[in-house]
N, C-alpha and C positions, 0 to 999 in steps of 0.2 A: 461691505456693510452699507446699506442704504440709510442715509440720515434724513429724517423727516421732522418738520416742525409744523405746528398747527396755529392758525390765526387765533389771537387772543390768549395763547399759551406761551410758556417760556421754553426755549430751546437751549440745551447745553451743547456748547462746541468745545472740543478738546484737541490738543495737539501734543504729540510725544516727540521729544528731541533725542535722537540717537547719534552717537559718534563711535565708530568701531564696534557696533553692536551693544553699546552701553548707554543707558540714559544719562544725559548731562544737561546742565543748565547753560543756556546761551548767555553770551555777554550782555545782550540786550534784546528786548522784544518790544516792538512798537504796538500801539493800539491796533486791535483787529478791526478790519473794515469789511462791511457787508456790501456786496455789489449785486446787480441784477444781470450780469453777463459774465461768461467765462473769461473773456479778455475785455479790457477797458470797461464800458458800462457806466451806469450811474451809481454813485455812492449813496447807499440807503441809510446807513448809520455807522457809527464808530463805537467800539466796545473796548473795555479795559480787561487785559488778561490777568489772571490770578494764578499764582503757583500753587499746585496741589501737592506735589512732592518733587524730588529731583527729576528734572526732565519732563515733567507732566504739568501742562498749563491748560486752563479752562476759562471760558467766559460764558455769559448767558445773554440771550436776546429775547426779550418779551415781544413777540411778534404782534404788531398792531392789529386790531380786529378788522381794519379796512385794508390790510396789506393784500396786494394782488397775489393770487395763487400762481405757483410755478417754481422754477428753479432759481436759486440764489447761490452766492459764493462767498465764503468767509476767507478773507485774505490775511495771512499772517506774514509779517515782515520782521526778520530777526538777523542778528549778527552773532555768529558762533563764538568768535574770540576778538578781543580788542585789536583794532587795526585791520580786521578783515572787512570785505565788502558785505553789504546786506544781501540776504536771500529772501525771495518772495515765493509763497505757496498759496494757491487758491484751491479750496475744496468745495465741492457741490453739496447742496442739500435742497430738499423740496419743501415748499410751504403748501400745505393742504388745508382744506376746510375742516373745521372741527365741529362736531356735533355729537350729542349723546341722544340715543333714541328716546329716552324718557323726557326730553325737553320738548314741550308742545310747540314752541316756535320753530324748532329745528324740524320737527315732523311736518309742520305746515310747509316749511321751505322745501322739504323733499317731495311732498305731494304736489306742490306747485311746479317743481322741476319735472315730475312725471307727467303732469297735465300739459306742460309746454312741449315735452318730447312727443307726446301723443299728437298734439296740435301740428307739430312739424310734419307728421306723417298724414295729416288731415284725417285723424281718427278721433272718435270718442267711444267711450264704453257702450253708449246706447246705440250707435250705428254700426257696431262691430258685427258683421254677419259673415264675412268671407273667411276662408281658411288663412289667406295671406294676412288679413287684418288681425286675426287672432294671434298668428305667429308673431307679427310685429309688436303687438301689445305685450305678449309674453316675453319677448326679448328685451323690450324696454324695461318692464317691471323687474325682470330677473337681474338686469344690470343695476338698477337702483337698489334692490334688496341686497345684492352683493356689496355695494358701496356702504350701505348701512352696517352690514355685518362686519366688514373690514374695519370700519371706524370704531365700532363697538369693541371689537377685539383689541384694537390698539389702545383704546381708552382703558380697558380692563388691565392690560399689561402695564400701562404707565401709572395707574393708580394703585396697583397691588402693594407697592412699597409704602404708600401713604397710610396704611392702616396700622 
């Protein structure tokens, strides 16, 4: 299951602890750390875990609006039983840009992205005369529209429970 968070929104991170196929509560769980790399990396923030039920723990990270897009890793450090050594697990999640199609600023940002993509191909809508240029514009616009649709669908799925 892909885990995705959006800049400016809150991401829920969970971990389930199993022993012999049964959920159990570890002896201790350290604060959860967010890193920008699968191994080592820079510590981005530290979060406090909360017990949801036996063997189920969660935390939330409100992703800053200026957080760089890309993959991040939540690191859980825990001790199963008193006297045992600690175990460390890192799990990946992706931080993506968040926008809703009805927000004018976001629409303007998307059109600027389209314009920049066209400029990279040395194209404008007014000088588009060749079949190659039309195809390039179509491909660029199709990708941008797909991104808007995907984000809109994700927004709808995440807000359905809010009503």
